[in-house]
C-alpha positions in Angstrom: 24.7 39.3 3.6 21.6 37.4 5.0 19.4 37.5 1.6 22.0 35.6 0.2 22.4 33.2 3.6 18.3 32.6 3.2 18.7 32.4 -0.6 21.2 29.5 -0.1 18.7 27.7 2.6 15.3 27.9 0.2 17.3 26.6 -3.1 19.3 24.0 -0.9 15.6 22.0 0.5 14.4 23.0 -3.3 17.4 20.6 -4.3 16.7 18.2 -1.3 12.6 18.1 -2.8 13.4 17.6 -5.9 16.1 15.0 -5.4 13.2 13.1 -3.8 10.7 13.4 -5.7 12.8 11.9 -8.4 13.6 8.2 -6.2 10.0 7.1 -6.7 6.7 7.3 -5.4 4.7 9.4 -4.6 5.8 12.3 -0.9 3.6 11.1 1.4 0.0 13.0 2.1 -1.9 13.2 4.4 -3.3 10.0 5.9 -7.0 9.6 4.5 -9.9 10.7 6.2 -13.9 10.5 5.9 -15.1 7.0 3.6 -13.0 4.8 2.6 -11.8 5.5 -1.4 -8.7 5.1 -3.5 -6.4 7.1 -1.3 -6.5 3.5 1.6 -5.0 1.2 -1.5 -1.3 1.6 -1.0 1.6 1.4 1.9 3.8 4.0 2.7 7.7 3.1 3.3 10.4 5.7 4.3 8.1 8.5 3.9 6.7 7.6 -0.1 3.3 7.0 -0.4 3.0 3.5 -3.2 -0.6 2.6 -4.7 -1.8 -0.8 -6.2 -2.2 -0.5 -9.6 1.1 1.3 -10.0 4.4 0.0 -11.7 6.0 -2.0 -8.6 9.3 -0.9 -9.7 9.8 2.3 -6.5 8.3 -0.1 -3.9 10.2 -3.3 -4.5 13.5 -0.3 -4.6 12.4 1.3 -1.4 12.1 -2.4 0.5 15.4 -3.3 -0.8 16.8 -6.7 -1.2 16.0 -9.7 1.2 13.2 -11.5 -0.3 11.9 -14.6 -1.5 11.4 -14.3 -4.7 8.6 -16.5 -6.8 6.6 -16.1 -9.9 4.6 -18.2 -12.2 2.3 -17.9 -15.6 -0.4 -15.0 -14.9 -3.7 -16.3 -15.7 -5.4 -13.7 -16.8 -2.0 -11.3 -18.5 0.4 -11.7 -20.5 3.3 -12.5 -18.6 3.7 -13.3 -14.8 3.2 -13.1 -11.3 5.1 -12.0 -9.2 5.3 -12.3 -5.5 7.8 -10.9 -3.5 7.8 -11.3 0.4 10.4 -10.2 2.7 9.8 -10.1 6.5 6.2 -8.2 7.8 5.7 -7.6 3.9 4.1 -9.2 0.8 4.3 -7.5 -2.9 2.4 -9.4 -5.2 2.3 -8.1 -8.7 1.1 -8.9 -12.2 2.8 -7.8 -15.5 0.4 -4.5 -17.4 1.8 -2.7 -20.1 5.0 -4.6 -19.9 5.6 -3.4 -16.4 4.8 -5.2 -13.2 2.4 -3.8 -11.7 1.4 -3.7 -7.4 -1.8 -6.3 -7.3 -2.0 -7.2 -3.6 0.1 -5.4 -0.3 -0.2 -8.0 2.3 1.2 -6.9 5.7 1.7 -9.5 8.5 3.3 -8.3 10.6 3.3 -4.9 12.7 6.4 -3.2 10.8 4.1 -1.7 8.4 1.1 0.2 8.0 -2.1 0.7 6.0 -2.0 4.8 5.3 -4.6 5.5 8.1 -2.0 3.8 10.4 -3.4 0.3 10.5 -1.4 -2.5 11.7 -1.1 -6.2 12.5 -1.9 -6.8 15.9 -4.4 -3.6 16.6 -8.0 -4.3 18.0 -10.3 -4.5 15.3 -12.5 -2.7 17.4 -10.2 0.1 16.3 -11.1 -0.4 13.0 -14.4 1.5 12.6 -12.4 4.7 14.4 -10.0 4.8 11.5 -12.5 3.6 9.0 -16.0 4.3 9.5 -18.7 1.5 10.0 -19.3 0.8 6.5 -17.8 -2.4 5.5 -18.6 -6.2 5.0 -18.0 -9.4 7.2 -16.6 -11.7 4.9 -14.5 -14.0 6.8 -12.7 -10.5 6.6 -13.6 -7.0 7.9 -13.6 -5.9 4.6 -13.4 -2.3 3.4 -14.1 -2.2 -0.4 -14.6 1.0 -2.7 -17.9 -0.5 -4.1 -19.0 -1.3 0.0 -20.5 -4.6 -1.9 -20.2 -7.9 -0.9 -21.3 -9.0 -4.9 -18.6 -7.0 -6.3 -15.8 -9.4 -6.1 -14.1 -6.9 -8.4 -13.3 -4.1 -6.1 -10.7 -2.5 -4.5 -10.4 -3.6 -1.0 -8.4 -3.3 2.5 -9.7 -7.3 4.2 -8.8 -7.1 7.7 -8.1 -11.2 9.0 -9.2 -11.5 12.2 -6.5 -13.5 14.6 -9.2 -13.7 17.8 -10.3 -10.3 18.6 -6.5 -8.4 16.9 -5.6 -7.9 13.2 -4.4 -11.1 12.1 -2.9 -9.9 8.8 -3.6 -7.1 6.7 -5.1 -7.8 2.6 -4.7 -4.1 0.3 -6.1 -5.7 -2.5 -6.8 -5.4 -6.5 -8.3 -7.6 -7.7 -7.5 -8.7 -11.4 -10.5 -10.8 -12.5 
């Protein structure tokens, strides 16, 4: 009898994991550590991680309704660049292979955090504890994949200062 109960419980847990996986996004994993990398280029919403350069449909679904929308003809791709502005977060997309792909995620208040836990309002000095000292200052505190200020095509996270605190966070994949 106990074996049947444990088997039933195990099957129920497995079914729940399958349902969660089917709902889009990647299950959240441990926060990235070490040097800044591609693993930092996303945001976690409701236990799922959404990364730059992925189809935006799952992220936008997770964020729900209640956004302001704008679009314009893309100057890089065939189609329209789109902006979805929610309270505390903005998602910018570009058209790639028939999908609206995430190009930038902008965090504008402390509701949302980076994958390492940085948020708007944090002390700028806390960034080196989370990301290390390999950044450059280009008006923002910028961590990029190449850590080369001249490489304007490198994916990056930029922290816009507001005094001694983080004012806005840009998780960005340039399209040019």
